[in-house]
PDB file of N, CA, C and O in Angstrom:
ATOM      1  N   MET A   1       0.832  -1.202   0.040  1.00  0.00           N
ATOM      2  CA  MET A   1      -0.005   0.025   0.020  1.00  0.00           C
ATOM      3  C   MET A   1       0.863   1.232   0.003  1.00  0.00           C
ATOM      4  O   MET A   1       1.958   1.229   0.564  1.00  0.00           O
ATOM      5  N   MET A   2       0.372   2.306  -0.658  1.00  0.00           N
ATOM      6  CA  MET A   2       1.061   3.562  -0.693  1.00  0.00           C
ATOM      7  C   MET A   2       0.158   4.722  -0.274  1.00  0.00           C
ATOM      8  O   MET A   2      -1.036   4.754  -0.570  1.00  0.00           O
ATOM      9  N   PRO A   3       0.770   5.659   0.416  1.00  0.00           N
ATOM     10  CA  PRO A   3      -0.107   6.863   0.819  1.00  0.00           C
ATOM     11  C   PRO A   3      -0.602   7.628  -0.368  1.00  0.00           C
ATOM     12  O   PRO A   3       0.020   7.631  -1.431  1.00  0.00           O
ATOM     13  N   LEU A   4      -1.748   8.290  -0.179  1.00  0.00           N
ATOM     14  CA  LEU A   4      -2.406   9.010  -1.299  1.00  0.00           C
ATOM     15  C   LEU A   4      -1.481  10.102  -1.769  1.00  0.00           C
ATOM     16  O   LEU A   4      -1.479  10.363  -2.973  1.00  0.00           O
ATOM     17  N   ASN A   5      -0.684  10.779  -0.938  1.00  0.00           N
ATOM     18  CA  ASN A   5       0.127  11.870  -1.385  1.00  0.00           C
ATOM     19  C   ASN A   5       1.214  11.437  -2.355  1.00  0.00           C
ATOM     20  O   ASN A   5       1.938  12.301  -2.848  1.00  0.00           O
ATOM     21  N   THR A   6       1.373  10.170  -2.657  1.00  0.00           N
ATOM     22  CA  THR A   6       2.306   9.699  -3.693  1.00  0.00           C
ATOM     23  C   THR A   6       1.636   9.528  -5.046  1.00  0.00           C
ATOM     24  O   THR A   6       2.332   9.311  -6.038  1.00  0.00           O
ATOM     25  N   ALA A   7       0.311   9.619  -5.126  1.00  0.00           N
ATOM     26  CA  ALA A   7      -0.292   9.501  -6.399  1.00  0.00           C
ATOM     27  C   ALA A   7      -0.114  10.754  -7.231  1.00  0.00           C
ATOM     28  O   ALA A   7       0.041  11.850  -6.692  1.00  0.00           O
ATOM     29  N   ARG A   8      -0.134  10.593  -8.530  1.00  0.00           N
ATOM     30  CA  ARG A   8       0.224  11.716  -9.478  1.00  0.00           C
ATOM     31  C   ARG A   8      -1.036  12.249 -10.050  1.00  0.00           C
ATOM     32  O   ARG A   8      -2.020  11.511 -10.095  1.00  0.00           O
ATOM     33  N   PRO A   9      -1.094  13.480 -10.495  1.00  0.00           N
ATOM     34  CA  PRO A   9      -2.246  14.144 -11.101  1.00  0.00           C
ATOM     35  C   PRO A   9      -2.701  13.319 -12.340  1.00  0.00           C
ATOM     36  O   PRO A   9      -1.886  12.881 -13.152  1.00  0.00           O
ATOM     37  N   GLY A  10      -4.042  13.131 -12.444  1.00  0.00           N
ATOM     38  CA  GLY A  10      -4.652  12.329 -13.436  1.00  0.00           C
ATOM     39  C   GLY A  10      -4.757  10.864 -13.085  1.00  0.00           C
ATOM     40  O   GLY A  10      -5.388  10.110 -13.825  1.00  0.00           O
ATOM     41  N   GLU A  11      -4.156  10.418 -11.967  1.00  0.00           N
ATOM     42  CA  GLU A  11      -4.224   9.030 -11.545  1.00  0.00           C
ATOM     43  C   GLU A  11      -5.483   8.790 -10.755  1.00  0.00           C
ATOM     44  O   GLU A  11      -5.864   9.612  -9.921  1.00  0.00           O
ATOM     45  N   THR A  12      -6.165   7.619 -11.017  1.00  0.00           N
ATOM     46  CA  THR A  12      -7.315   7.228 -10.218  1.00  0.00           C
ATOM     47  C   THR A  12      -6.904   6.035  -9.417  1.00  0.00           C
ATOM     48  O   THR A  12      -6.356   5.074  -9.958  1.00  0.00           O
ATOM     49  N   VAL A  13      -7.168   6.081  -8.091  1.00  0.00           N
ATOM     50  CA  VAL A  13      -6.784   4.957  -7.244  1.00  0.00           C
ATOM     51  C   VAL A  13      -7.971   4.567  -6.420  1.00  0.00           C
ATOM     52  O   VAL A  13      -8.940   5.310  -6.267  1.00  0.00           O
ATOM     53  N   THR A  14      -7.859   3.370  -5.895  1.00  0.00           N
ATOM     54  CA  THR A  14      -8.913   2.847  -4.979  1.00  0.00           C
ATOM     55  C   THR A  14      -8.407   2.851  -3.561  1.00  0.00           C
ATOM     56  O   THR A  14      -7.352   2.280  -3.284  1.00  0.00           O
ATOM     57  N   ILE A  15      -9.144   3.493  -2.633  1.00  0.00           N
ATOM     58  CA  ILE A  15      -8.717   3.610  -1.237  1.00  0.00           C
ATOM     59  C   ILE A  15      -8.804   2.192  -0.584  1.00  0.00           C
ATOM     60  O   ILE A  15      -9.807   1.490  -0.708  1.00  0.00           O
ATOM     61  N   ARG A  16      -7.769   1.836   0.072  1.00  0.00           N
ATOM     62  CA  ARG A  16      -7.697   0.526   0.744  1.00  0.00           C
ATOM     63  C   ARG A  16      -7.784   0.670   2.289  1.00  0.00           C
ATOM     64  O   ARG A  16      -8.413  -0.164   2.941  1.00  0.00           O
ATOM     65  N   ARG A  17      -7.171   1.701   2.868  1.00  0.00           N
ATOM     66  CA  ARG A  17      -7.063   1.819   4.305  1.00  0.00           C
ATOM     67  C   ARG A  17      -6.947   3.276   4.660  1.00  0.00           C
ATOM     68  O   ARG A  17      -6.325   4.038   3.921  1.00  0.00           O
ATOM     69  N   ILE A  18      -7.558   3.712   5.835  1.00  0.00           N
ATOM     70  CA  ILE A  18      -7.362   5.040   6.406  1.00  0.00           C
ATOM     71  C   ILE A  18      -6.956   4.893   7.807  1.00  0.00           C
ATOM     72  O   ILE A  18      -7.564   4.169   8.595  1.00  0.00           O
ATOM     73  N   THR A  19      -5.902   5.602   8.115  1.00  0.00           N
ATOM     74  CA  THR A  19      -5.311   5.540   9.455  1.00  0.00           C
ATOM     75  C   THR A  19      -5.599   6.849  10.231  1.00  0.00           C
ATOM     76  O   THR A  19      -6.040   7.851   9.667  1.00  0.00           O
ATOM     77  N   GLY A  20      -5.335   6.788  11.507  1.00  0.00           N
ATOM     78  CA  GLY A  20      -5.455   8.039  12.377  1.00  0.00           C
ATOM     79  C   GLY A  20      -6.520   7.770  13.448  1.00  0.00           C
ATOM     80  O   GLY A  20      -7.124   6.701  13.537  1.00  0.00           O
ATOM     81  N   GLN A  21      -6.694   8.774  14.214  1.00  0.00           N
ATOM     82  CA  GLN A  21      -7.687   8.711  15.252  1.00  0.00           C
ATOM     83  C   GLN A  21      -9.059   8.576  14.724  1.00  0.00           C
ATOM     84  O   GLN A  21      -9.312   8.877  13.557  1.00  0.00           O
ATOM     85  N   ASP A  22      -9.976   8.122  15.564  1.00  0.00           N
ATOM     86  CA  ASP A  22     -11.371   7.966  15.115  1.00  0.00           C
ATOM     87  C   ASP A  22     -11.974   9.173  14.622  1.00  0.00           C
ATOM     88  O   ASP A  22     -12.763   9.097  13.681  1.00  0.00           O
ATOM     89  N   ALA A  23     -11.674  10.363  15.188  1.00  0.00           N
ATOM     90  CA  ALA A  23     -12.279  11.658  14.723  1.00  0.00           C
ATOM     91  C   ALA A  23     -11.712  11.978  13.326  1.00  0.00           C
ATOM     92  O   ALA A  23     -12.442  12.519  12.496  1.00  0.00           O
ATOM     93  N   VAL A  24     -10.513  11.681  13.056  1.00  0.00           N
ATOM     94  CA  VAL A  24      -9.926  11.919  11.758  1.00  0.00           C
ATOM     95  C   VAL A  24     -10.525  11.064  10.674  1.00  0.00           C
ATOM     96  O   VAL A  24     -10.832  11.520   9.573  1.00  0.00           O
ATOM     97  N   ARG A  25     -10.682   9.791  11.030  1.00  0.00           N
ATOM     98  CA  ARG A  25     -11.231   8.761  10.067  1.00  0.00           C
ATOM     99  C   ARG A  25     -12.709   9.114   9.819  1.00  0.00           C
ATOM    100  O   ARG A  25     -13.191   8.997   8.693  1.00  0.00           O
ATOM    101  N   GLN A  26     -13.417   9.541  10.857  1.00  0.00           N
ATOM    102  CA  GLN A  26     -14.815   9.895  10.657  1.00  0.00           C
ATOM    103  C   GLN A  26     -14.905  11.147   9.791  1.00  0.00           C
ATOM    104  O   GLN A  26     -15.759  11.179   8.906  1.00  0.00           O
ATOM    105  N   HIS A  27     -14.107  12.155   9.977  1.00  0.00           N
ATOM    106  CA  HIS A  27     -14.094  13.307   9.170  1.00  0.00           C
ATOM    107  C   HIS A  27     -13.838  12.989   7.687  1.00  0.00           C
ATOM    108  O   HIS A  27     -14.509  13.526   6.806  1.00  0.00           O
ATOM    109  N   LEU A  28     -12.863  12.111   7.425  1.00  0.00           N
ATOM    110  CA  LEU A  28     -12.545  11.751   6.067  1.00  0.00           C
ATOM    111  C   LEU A  28     -13.689  10.983   5.441  1.00  0.00           C
ATOM    112  O   LEU A  28     -13.977  11.149   4.256  1.00  0.00           O
ATOM    113  N   ALA A  29     -14.349  10.135   6.235  1.00  0.00           N
ATOM    114  CA  ALA A  29     -15.462   9.367   5.701  1.00  0.00           C
ATOM    115  C   ALA A  29     -16.634  10.271   5.345  1.00  0.00           C
ATOM    116  O   ALA A  29     -17.383   9.999   4.407  1.00  0.00           O
ATOM    117  N   GLU A  30     -16.781  11.353   6.109  1.00  0.00           N
ATOM    118  CA  GLU A  30     -17.857  12.268   5.804  1.00  0.00           C
ATOM    119  C   GLU A  30     -17.550  13.119   4.445  1.00  0.00           C
ATOM    120  O   GLU A  30     -18.435  13.673   3.794  1.00  0.00           O
ATOM    121  N   LEU A  31     -16.246  13.137   4.134  1.00  0.00           N
ATOM    122  CA  LEU A  31     -15.827  13.778   2.926  1.00  0.00           C
ATOM    123  C   LEU A  31     -15.931  12.877   1.721  1.00  0.00           C
ATOM    124  O   LEU A  31     -15.794  13.341   0.589  1.00  0.00           O
ATOM    125  N   GLY A  32     -16.173  11.588   1.940  1.00  0.00           N
ATOM    126  CA  GLY A  32     -16.232  10.551   0.922  1.00  0.00           C
ATOM    127  C   GLY A  32     -15.117   9.629   0.815  1.00  0.00           C
ATOM    128  O   GLY A  32     -15.094   8.803  -0.097  1.00  0.00           O
ATOM    129  N   PHE A  33     -14.167   9.710   1.702  1.00  0.00           N
ATOM    130  CA  PHE A  33     -12.981   8.877   1.649  1.00  0.00           C
ATOM    131  C   PHE A  33     -13.238   7.616   2.502  1.00  0.00           C
ATOM    132  O   PHE A  33     -13.003   7.596   3.710  1.00  0.00           O
ATOM    133  N   VAL A  34     -13.719   6.594   1.834  1.00  0.00           N
ATOM    134  CA  VAL A  34     -14.058   5.254   2.446  1.00  0.00           C
ATOM    135  C   VAL A  34     -13.352   4.212   1.698  1.00  0.00           C
ATOM    136  O   VAL A  34     -13.092   4.348   0.502  1.00  0.00           O
ATOM    137  N   PRO A  35     -13.015   3.100   2.424  1.00  0.00           N
ATOM    138  CA  PRO A  35     -12.358   1.987   1.703  1.00  0.00           C
ATOM    139  C   PRO A  35     -13.143   1.469   0.513  1.00  0.00           C
ATOM    140  O   PRO A  35     -14.372   1.416   0.530  1.00  0.00           O
ATOM    141  N   ASP A  36     -12.407   1.090  -0.515  1.00  0.00           N
ATOM    142  CA  ASP A  36     -13.020   0.544  -1.780  1.00  0.00           C
ATOM    143  C   ASP A  36     -13.718   1.610  -2.641  1.00  0.00           C
ATOM    144  O   ASP A  36     -14.466   1.277  -3.560  1.00  0.00           O
ATOM    145  N   SER A  37     -13.463   2.917  -2.332  1.00  0.00           N
ATOM    146  CA  SER A  37     -14.013   3.982  -3.218  1.00  0.00           C
ATOM    147  C   SER A  37     -12.889   4.517  -4.053  1.00  0.00           C
ATOM    148  O   SER A  37     -11.743   4.525  -3.605  1.00  0.00           O
ATOM    149  N   ALA A  38     -13.186   4.980  -5.297  1.00  0.00           N
ATOM    150  CA  ALA A  38     -12.246   5.526  -6.265  1.00  0.00           C
ATOM    151  C   ALA A  38     -12.059   6.984  -5.957  1.00  0.00           C
ATOM    152  O   ALA A  38     -13.006   7.686  -5.604  1.00  0.00           O
ATOM    153  N   VAL A  39     -10.777   7.459  -6.098  1.00  0.00           N
ATOM    154  CA  VAL A  39     -10.424   8.814  -5.954  1.00  0.00           C
ATOM    155  C   VAL A  39      -9.520   9.205  -7.126  1.00  0.00           C
ATOM    156  O   VAL A  39      -8.630   8.431  -7.481  1.00  0.00           O
ATOM    157  N   THR A  40      -9.714  10.380  -7.740  1.00  0.00           N
ATOM    158  CA  THR A  40      -8.909  10.837  -8.787  1.00  0.00           C
ATOM    159  C   THR A  40      -8.110  12.028  -8.335  1.00  0.00           C
ATOM    160  O   THR A  40      -8.688  12.944  -7.750  1.00  0.00           O
ATOM    161  N   VAL A  41      -6.816  12.072  -8.569  1.00  0.00           N
ATOM    162  CA  VAL A  41      -6.005  13.227  -8.248  1.00  0.00           C
ATOM    163  C   VAL A  41      -6.144  14.234  -9.321  1.00  0.00           C
ATOM    164  O   VAL A  41      -5.692  13.980 -10.437  1.00  0.00           O
ATOM    165  N   VAL A  42      -6.750  15.387  -9.066  1.00  0.00           N
ATOM    166  CA  VAL A  42      -6.925  16.441 -10.066  1.00  0.00           C
ATOM    167  C   VAL A  42      -5.694  17.237 -10.201  1.00  0.00           C
ATOM    168  O   VAL A  42      -5.269  17.482 -11.329  1.00  0.00           O
ATOM    169  N   SER A  43      -5.067  17.674  -9.122  1.00  0.00           N
ATOM    170  CA  SER A  43      -3.855  18.419  -9.110  1.00  0.00           C
ATOM    171  C   SER A  43      -3.182  18.324  -7.829  1.00  0.00           C
ATOM    172  O   SER A  43      -3.744  17.960  -6.796  1.00  0.00           O
ATOM    173  N   GLU A  44      -1.827  18.699  -7.932  1.00  0.00           N
ATOM    174  CA  GLU A  44      -0.944  18.616  -6.682  1.00  0.00           C
ATOM    175  C   GLU A  44      -0.096  19.831  -6.734  1.00  0.00           C
ATOM    176  O   GLU A  44       0.479  20.157  -7.772  1.00  0.00           O
ATOM    177  N   THR A  45      -0.004  20.540  -5.577  1.00  0.00           N
ATOM    178  CA  THR A  45       0.892  21.671  -5.375  1.00  0.00           C
ATOM    179  C   THR A  45       1.559  21.571  -4.035  1.00  0.00           C
ATOM    180  O   THR A  45       0.882  21.530  -3.008  1.00  0.00           O
ATOM    181  N   ALA A  46       2.870  21.530  -4.020  1.00  0.00           N
ATOM    182  CA  ALA A  46       3.645  21.428  -2.783  1.00  0.00           C
ATOM    183  C   ALA A  46       3.179  20.347  -1.839  1.00  0.00           C
ATOM    184  O   ALA A  46       3.161  20.526  -0.622  1.00  0.00           O
ATOM    185  N   GLY A  47       2.800  19.213  -2.421  1.00  0.00           N
ATOM    186  CA  GLY A  47       2.259  18.097  -1.551  1.00  0.00           C
ATOM    187  C   GLY A  47       0.788  18.140  -1.185  1.00  0.00           C
ATOM    188  O   GLY A  47       0.247  17.139  -0.716  1.00  0.00           O
ATOM    189  N   ASN A  48       0.118  19.280  -1.387  1.00  0.00           N
ATOM    190  CA  ASN A  48      -1.328  19.364  -1.170  1.00  0.00           C
ATOM    191  C   ASN A  48      -2.047  18.935  -2.441  1.00  0.00           C
ATOM    192  O   ASN A  48      -1.633  19.216  -3.566  1.00  0.00           O
ATOM    193  N   LEU A  49      -3.176  18.222  -2.185  1.00  0.00           N
ATOM    194  CA  LEU A  49      -3.899  17.627  -3.340  1.00  0.00           C
ATOM    195  C   LEU A  49      -5.278  18.153  -3.450  1.00  0.00           C
ATOM    196  O   LEU A  49      -5.922  18.509  -2.463  1.00  0.00           O
ATOM    197  N   ILE A  50      -5.748  18.200  -4.729  1.00  0.00           N
ATOM    198  CA  ILE A  50      -7.160  18.433  -5.006  1.00  0.00           C
ATOM    199  C   ILE A  50      -7.580  17.106  -5.650  1.00  0.00           C
ATOM    200  O   ILE A  50      -6.980  16.612  -6.605  1.00  0.00           O
ATOM    201  N   LEU A  51      -8.663  16.561  -5.053  1.00  0.00           N
ATOM    202  CA  LEU A  51      -9.109  15.242  -5.357  1.00  0.00           C
ATOM    203  C   LEU A  51     -10.553  15.175  -5.867  1.00  0.00           C
ATOM    204  O   LEU A  51     -11.401  15.902  -5.350  1.00  0.00           O
ATOM    205  N   GLN A  52     -10.854  14.372  -6.814  1.00  0.00           N
ATOM    206  CA  GLN A  52     -12.236  14.139  -7.229  1.00  0.00           C
ATOM    207  C   GLN A  52     -12.749  12.958  -6.416  1.00  0.00           C
ATOM    208  O   GLN A  52     -12.253  11.841  -6.561  1.00  0.00           O
ATOM    209  N   VAL A  53     -13.719  13.194  -5.582  1.00  0.00           N
ATOM    210  CA  VAL A  53     -14.297  12.126  -4.757  1.00  0.00           C
ATOM    211  C   VAL A  53     -15.720  12.075  -4.987  1.00  0.00           C
ATOM    212  O   VAL A  53     -16.423  13.055  -4.742  1.00  0.00           O
ATOM    213  N   GLN A  54     -16.228  10.911  -5.477  1.00  0.00           N
ATOM    214  CA  GLN A  54     -17.619  10.770  -5.894  1.00  0.00           C
ATOM    215  C   GLN A  54     -17.997  11.911  -6.849  1.00  0.00           C
ATOM    216  O   GLN A  54     -17.434  11.986  -7.941  1.00  0.00           O
ATOM    217  N   THR A  55     -18.877  12.751  -6.499  1.00  0.00           N
ATOM    218  CA  THR A  55     -19.318  13.826  -7.451  1.00  0.00           C
ATOM    219  C   THR A  55     -18.753  15.192  -7.145  1.00  0.00           C
ATOM    220  O   THR A  55     -19.107  16.163  -7.814  1.00  0.00           O
ATOM    221  N   GLY A  56     -17.870  15.301  -6.135  1.00  0.00           N
ATOM    222  CA  GLY A  56     -17.320  16.574  -5.750  1.00  0.00           C
ATOM    223  C   GLY A  56     -15.798  16.597  -5.740  1.00  0.00           C
ATOM    224  O   GLY A  56     -15.148  15.580  -5.982  1.00  0.00           O
ATOM    225  N   ARG A  57     -15.245  17.758  -5.461  1.00  0.00           N
ATOM    226  CA  ARG A  57     -13.797  17.915  -5.317  1.00  0.00           C
ATOM    227  C   ARG A  57     -13.487  18.332  -3.883  1.00  0.00           C
ATOM    228  O   ARG A  57     -14.220  19.099  -3.259  1.00  0.00           O
ATOM    229  N   VAL A  58     -12.384  17.802  -3.390  1.00  0.00           N
ATOM    230  CA  VAL A  58     -11.935  18.065  -2.017  1.00  0.00           C
ATOM    231  C   VAL A  58     -10.435  18.341  -2.055  1.00  0.00           C
ATOM    232  O   VAL A  58      -9.681  17.675  -2.765  1.00  0.00           O
ATOM    233  N   ALA A  59     -10.022  19.339  -1.274  1.00  0.00           N
ATOM    234  CA  ALA A  59      -8.584  19.637  -1.149  1.00  0.00           C
ATOM    235  C   ALA A  59      -8.096  19.053   0.203  1.00  0.00           C
ATOM    236  O   ALA A  59      -8.762  19.191   1.230  1.00  0.00           O
ATOM    237  N   LEU A  60      -6.975  18.430   0.170  1.00  0.00           N
ATOM    238  CA  LEU A  60      -6.347  17.804   1.362  1.00  0.00           C
ATOM    239  C   LEU A  60      -4.885  18.287   1.448  1.00  0.00           C
ATOM    240  O   LEU A  60      -4.183  18.356   0.439  1.00  0.00           O
ATOM    241  N   ASP A  61      -4.436  18.625   2.698  1.00  0.00           N
ATOM    242  CA  ASP A  61      -3.013  18.888   2.807  1.00  0.00           C
ATOM    243  C   ASP A  61      -2.238  17.589   2.800  1.00  0.00           C
ATOM    244  O   ASP A  61      -2.831  16.513   2.866  1.00  0.00           O
ATOM    245  N   SER A  62      -0.949  17.672   2.724  1.00  0.00           N
ATOM    246  CA  SER A  62      -0.147  16.525   2.589  1.00  0.00           C
ATOM    247  C   SER A  62      -0.173  15.558   3.832  1.00  0.00           C
ATOM    248  O   SER A  62      -0.084  14.337   3.709  1.00  0.00           O
ATOM    249  N   LYS A  63      -0.303  16.200   5.029  1.00  0.00           N
ATOM    250  CA  LYS A  63      -0.453  15.463   6.248  1.00  0.00           C
ATOM    251  C   LYS A  63      -1.688  14.604   6.218  1.00  0.00           C
ATOM    252  O   LYS A  63      -1.614  13.408   6.497  1.00  0.00           O
ATOM    253  N   MET A  64      -2.844  15.193   5.880  1.00  0.00           N
ATOM    254  CA  MET A  64      -4.055  14.389   5.868  1.00  0.00           C
ATOM    255  C   MET A  64      -4.049  13.303   4.725  1.00  0.00           C
ATOM    256  O   MET A  64      -4.506  12.175   4.909  1.00  0.00           O
ATOM    257  N   ALA A  65      -3.519  13.704   3.572  1.00  0.00           N
ATOM    258  CA  ALA A  65      -3.402  12.707   2.444  1.00  0.00           C
ATOM    259  C   ALA A  65      -2.491  11.561   2.856  1.00  0.00           C
ATOM    260  O   ALA A  65      -2.694  10.457   2.350  1.00  0.00           O
ATOM    261  N   SER A  66      -1.530  11.724   3.708  1.00  0.00           N
ATOM    262  CA  SER A  66      -0.617  10.641   4.057  1.00  0.00           C
ATOM    263  C   SER A  66      -1.310   9.603   4.934  1.00  0.00           C
ATOM    264  O   SER A  66      -0.760   8.527   5.168  1.00  0.00           O
ATOM    265  N   ARG A  67      -2.527   9.918   5.427  1.00  0.00           N
ATOM    266  CA  ARG A  67      -3.238   9.001   6.333  1.00  0.00           C
ATOM    267  C   ARG A  67      -4.139   8.012   5.440  1.00  0.00           C
ATOM    268  O   ARG A  67      -4.655   7.015   5.944  1.00  0.00           O
ATOM    269  N   ILE A  68      -4.291   8.331   4.144  1.00  0.00           N
ATOM    270  CA  ILE A  68      -5.151   7.502   3.283  1.00  0.00           C
ATOM    271  C   ILE A  68      -4.189   6.627   2.396  1.00  0.00           C
ATOM    272  O   ILE A  68      -3.252   7.133   1.778  1.00  0.00           O
ATOM    273  N   PHE A  69      -4.463   5.359   2.371  1.00  0.00           N
ATOM    274  CA  PHE A  69      -3.579   4.437   1.591  1.00  0.00           C
ATOM    275  C   PHE A  69      -4.388   3.776   0.450  1.00  0.00           C
ATOM    276  O   PHE A  69      -5.567   3.453   0.592  1.00  0.00           O
ATOM    277  N   TYR A  70      -3.694   3.597  -0.676  1.00  0.00           N
ATOM    278  CA  TYR A  70      -4.305   2.903  -1.788  1.00  0.00           C
ATOM    279  C   TYR A  70      -3.449   1.666  -2.189  1.00  0.00           C
ATOM    280  O   TYR A  70      -3.807   0.944  -3.120  1.00  0.00           O
TER     281      TYR A  70
END
């Protein structure tokens, strides 16, 4: 498994695992980051990502993105 912040723009990956405290995992789940869901990296700037999740776009900093594995 690799952390999400290693994915490249244009790449679509399937989330396998989310780490962190319960509150962090719950927050990410509310944004649409759940295991077995597809996420597309729209762009990356200085480690921060803009991601296409389900029907919306979400921005994550590199620290938060490193908690999501594909």
